[in-house]
N, C-alpha and C positions, 0 to 999 in steps of 0.2 A: 401406511407410516415406513420412512428410511431401514433398510436394512443395517443396522450399526453393530459395532462388537460390543458384546453383551456389558463388557466393565463399564465400556463411554454409557451404556443406556441407562447403568445401573447409578451410575454418575448424573444423570442428566434427571432421574427420578427423585434423587434426592432431592436435586435443586428443586424440583418443582414443590416439595414438602416446604424449603423455605419460604419460596413467592408467594405459597400459599397460607402461610406462618405469618406473613407480617404486611400490612397494609401503606408503609410506608418505606425507600430505598434510597440509599446515597451514592449513586455511580460516580468513578473514578473511571478516567479512560485514556489513552493519550491523546494528544493535542494531533493530531496526525488526518488523513481522510479516512484510514480503517479504523481507528478511535473512534471519531463521529458517524462512521457507519454503525459500529458497535454499540454507540450509544445512540445513537436516532432507533436501533429498534426496535431495543430495551426499554427506552423511552417511549415508545407510542405502542408496546406492549403494555405497561404499566398504566398510559393514560386508557387506553381500549377499558382495564381492570378497575381503571379508577381509583389506581393505586399513587401516592404520593409520590414525588421526586425529587431527587436536585441532583444535577450532575455538573460535575467538573474537571477540566481537564487539564491534565499535568505533561509537563516533561519530559521527567524522570518520576521515579517512587519517589511520595510526597516524605519528609522526613519526618512528619508526624502522622500517623495514621489517623483522620477525624475519627469521635467518638457519637454515641449517639442512636445511631440509626444503624439498622441492617446496610453493609459491606455490597456493591456488586463491582469486582475490578473486571475492565474489557481490556484486553487487549495489552494489558500490564500487569505483572502482580509476579510473575516467575522464578523472576529474580530474589524475591523476598518473598517465601513462602513462609518462613522461620519467625520474621517479624508477622506475617498476618496471622499465624498460628497464636501468639500471642493476645491476641485482644477479645474482648469478654462477647462481641455483636456477634450476631447470623453472619457469615461471608459465603458469596459466590465470587471466585476467581474462574474467569474464561479467556484464555491467552494463550494464543497457536506459537508463542516462542518456547522455542527446546528448553529445557533445564541443564545447563551445563553441570550445576553442582550436585552432590551425590544426595538425591530426595527419592525419598520412597514417599510415592502421593497417597499409599495406603498406610502408614506408618498411623496407629493409633495417637501416639503421641502428639503429630503433626495434625491430622485432619481428623477434627474431632466433630460428634453431629450435628453439629450449627454451623459448619466449616466445611463448603465443597470445591474442591480445585481440578477443574475440567481443562486437562494438557491433552491434547489429538494425537501427539508424540507419545504419551503414554499409552495410547490404543492402536499403533500401528499405521497412525496416518500423519502424513508429512506435513507440518504444518507451515513451510516454505513453499510449498506449489499448492498444496489440494485440502487448506480449508483458512481462511482467514478469522482474524479477532471480527468483521463484522456477519464472517459465516458463522460463525462459531455463536453466535450470542440468534443469529438468524435460528440454527437448529434450536438452541434454548428456547427460542420464543415459540416454534412451531410445535413444539416437544409440550408446550404448557398448553397452548390453546390452537387449530388450527386457521382461526378465522386471522390467524397472523402469519398467513401464508402469503396475505397482500401486501407486506410489506418485503417482498423478495428483491422488489428492484435495491433497496435501501443494505439488504446485506449481503448483495451480490457485489454492489457498488465499494466495498470496502474489499474484497477479494481483487478486483482491479485496480484498486488505488493501487494496493501493495503488487501488482505485477501478475498476480498469478492467471491472466485471461491472454497472456500472450502464447499464439498459436491454439488458444480454446479452452476452455476450464477442463479443469480434470479431478479426479479424485472426490470428494464430496461436495467441494464448490458443483463440477456439473450435475450430481445428484439434486442436486437442491434446485439446479436451474433448469434440471428437466423434470422434475418434479412441478415448479412453478407452471413451466408450459405448459405439462399435461395438464394441469388444472384452469387453465384459460386464465391467467392471472399477468404472464409474461406472451408478449411474441416474441417469433425469429423474422428476421433478415438479413441478408449476406448485402455489406457493405464496406467503402472504403473507411477507415477509421480517422476519418480528419472531418472537420466540423466547424463550422465559420456562418458568418451571417449569406457572404454567397462565393463564389468558387476563388479571384482573387483573396479574399479577406480568409480564406481554409488557406492558404498557402501560403500567405505570406506572415501566418501567424501559427503554422504547425509544426511546434515542439516537442508532441508525441503523438505520431511520430515525427521524425526530424528530419530533412528530405537534404542531404547535402547539393550547396548549389542552386537550391531552389528555396527550402522557407527562408522568409525573410526578403528575399530578393526578386524588388521589383522588376528587374528589365527582364529577366530570366523568366519570371512567371507571366509576363504581359506576354511574351514569343510565344509560350506555353497553350495561349488562350486563343491567340490566333493562327497558330499551327493548325489546332484542335476545331479552329470555328465554333466556338463554346462564349457561350453571353454571359460575362465578368459578373454581372450580379445577380446569374441565374445561380441556384441552389444545388448542392452535386448530384441531389437525385432526379434532378427533373430535365439532367442533360442528355441522358439516355444510356443503354446499354453500352451499343456502341464507342461511344463514346469515352464514358466510364473506364470499359478495357483500354483505351489508350492511352487516360491519364492514368491508371495503373501500371502498366506497362513504362510510361516514362520515370513516375516513382521508385518502380521495382529498379530500374537503371541506375538510378541516384544512390541508393543501397549496394545492388552488384559494385561499382564503381566502387566505394567505401570497403569492400570485402567485408561488407555484415554477413552475418550467418544465417543461413536456411531460414530457421524459426523466424527470426526478425523480417527480414524478405515478407516471408509467406505469412506474415499477420496481421500485413495493414491493411488487408480485407479478409471481412469476416464477421461471425456470426454478429449480427446487436440484440439484445437484449432490449425491449419496450414494455412499460408495464400500459395496460390499456388503459387504465383507469386514470391513471395521473399524468399520461404526454408526456413519460421522462424514459431518457434510454440511461442503462446502465454507464455505457461509455462518458456520455455528457456530464453523469450528475459526478460521477466518481472525481471527474478535471473541477467541476464547481467544487467539489470538498475541499478537493488539492489544495487550489487555491487560497479557498479560506484559511487550510491550514495553515500555509506557510506565508499568509502573511499577520499570522496573526489574531484570524479570528474565529475560531472552530464553532464558538457560538452560532457565528451566522449562519453557519453549514449546518448546525444542528436545526435551526428555526428552518432553511428549507427543507427539508426532509419531514419540517411538522406541517409540510403545507403553507408558508406562509409567504403568498405571492411578492410579499413587498422585499422582503429577504432573497427569494430568487431572483427579481430583476436586479436589485446591488450584489450578488455574488458574480450575476452575470459581467454586470460592468467589471467589477474584481480580479474576473477573469481574464476580461479581454486586459486587461493591465500587466496581469501578470505574463498571459504570453507573448506580449510585446516583451518584455522586460527580459525571459529568458530566452527568447531567439536571440537578440542583443547579446548575452550572457555565453550562448554556446555556440553562437559564427566565431567569439574571440576564443571558446574552446578549441573550436575546428584552427583555428592560426597554430597552436601546437605551443607558442612561443611562454604560455604559465604553466605549459606540462612540463613536470619533471619526472626521468622514468630512474629509477634503479632496476636489476637485469630481471626482477621478478614481480614490481609494480609499477606501478603510474602514482603521480600525484601531483595536485594543484591546490592551491593557496585560494580563497575564496571568502568574503568581508562579510556576507551574509550568511550569519549561524544555519538559516532555514533553507537555506537555496542551493547550499553543500550537499547534500546527501541527493537529490535530485537529479543535480548538475553528474555527479557522480552515475548517475544511474543511465541518464539517458547518453552519456557519455559514452560508456563504455556497449549500451545498443546499438548507438549510430555514428558514433565519430571517433571514438581513441580505438589504439590497440586493443585490439578482444580476448587478448592472448595473454592479459596480463591484467590483475583486478586492479581496481580504480580506488583511488584516496583522497578523498575530500577534505580539506582541514580549514578550517576558522579559529583567530585567536580571540582568546575569552578572558579580560585582565590576565591573570598570571597563568593561565594554563589555554591546552588547546584543546578544542572539539573536535572529532573527526568521525567521518562515513564515509563507510568505506563498502565498494560493491564489485559483485562476482557475476559468470553469467554461469549461465545450468553448465554447459560443457566441464566448467571449472568444477563445481561441485560434486560431477557423477565422477570425476579421478580423483574425488578425496578432499580439494577445499572444505573448510570451515571456515567461513571468518569469524563466525559468531564465539566458537571454540577459541579461536587466533585473538581475537581481540580482549576479549576478556582475561586471557591467561598472560598477554605481553603485560596489556596497559595495568594487572594487577601485581607483578612482578615491577612493576616503574611507579607503584603508590599510585594508582589510580586507579579505576571501573570500566568496566567496556563489556558487550556481549551483544547480543541479537541473533540471527538468521544464519544459517550458514553462507547465504548466498548476499546478505543484507546486512549490515551489522553496524556498528559506532563502541568510539570509547572517549573518554576523556581523561588528560593525563596533564602535566607539568610542560611548560611550553619547553624548559631546557631540555627535556626528555626525547621532544619530537624525535630528533634525528635517529635518536638509540630504537623508539620505537620501529619507525619504518627499517633501519638495518635486520633487526631481529626478526620483522614480518617478512623482511625480504629472503634472510633466511629459511625462515620455516616453509615459505610457500615453496622455496628450490627443491630443499630437502624431496618436499612430494614431488616431485617430478626426476626425482634419483642423484 
């Protein structure tokens, strides 16, 4: 079994007691790909144990906590521990987001015998980089029964979806991946992180990673295919190591020209983890789940993870359409006409609420100024909904977007929070410029 901090082991043991004491659960999870991943792991665990379940996907913490069944919160809950502590039902919270408020998770008044709050940050584990909602759920699942290692691909897909695989897994994610490989449940191979029906399709719709001047550019792609003497209908792994190496060099060059970080450049080719039994690899699975989440179909993503073949085919079609849409949006973002800049941040407006976070994340990785955090903003009635993204370098220099989004939004009567590298906020529309100005000041103060 994995070596873990003693305090975390005690939390997991207490969670097992609640799992063993009940035969029905309500899972409340975040609607994004990591939340789907976490719900899938726990759902598969409960089904294997012949326990009943009801899974709900939410965009934010519910105004009213459901009653009548034991509750498992995944990838959500750390911002509302005081509310959760007041419910009568048994509760397990598995959330990798840091707790910005002054909560003592071992306070007897907050955490009773029938409530367990599992937070990796409380045990010296970086929830922004080293464990996700999906892998935290996987940890509990295998702690409960080692047969659940069979679901490693589903848990690790959540970590990949939260961009924790860039440059390779680390921390607890890596321990879980290595253990699954050692048990013969995952196999590793080194490949390019682009996928599609064939070479042309893979490059035309390459949005994660995105290659400036290549992704979505038919003439440039056709020229590459001719120069490398590649069959445009061939799959990538079939073209041979020499041509893959040359293609990789061209893709790397497109990133170098955009002054992308060495970590991003190195990450376009790396270890793929593939489930030996389900013929699924983590990279493809997380992208399918992400497309389902961003098109308001998280339930379809869960069905994919439960082995529904028709759901898988439908998810593939949704992903194909989603990639085409994202390529168009990224090409527009690349023109920079929609990007506004302050001294220490940059922002853009996006009409679709569930696109802005990914656009901000992909933008800072592959297109925009990587020395300034990016804020994607969508108007929602009288409010604006904001998604913020930074780079690992910014975080290492002291930036904590989760803290700043929470602090500034609450000062303006709104709400916010999240990770140091990826967070969000909701404020009144008339306060948007004030929010950005204050954020710009706070970020500038970090650099002296």
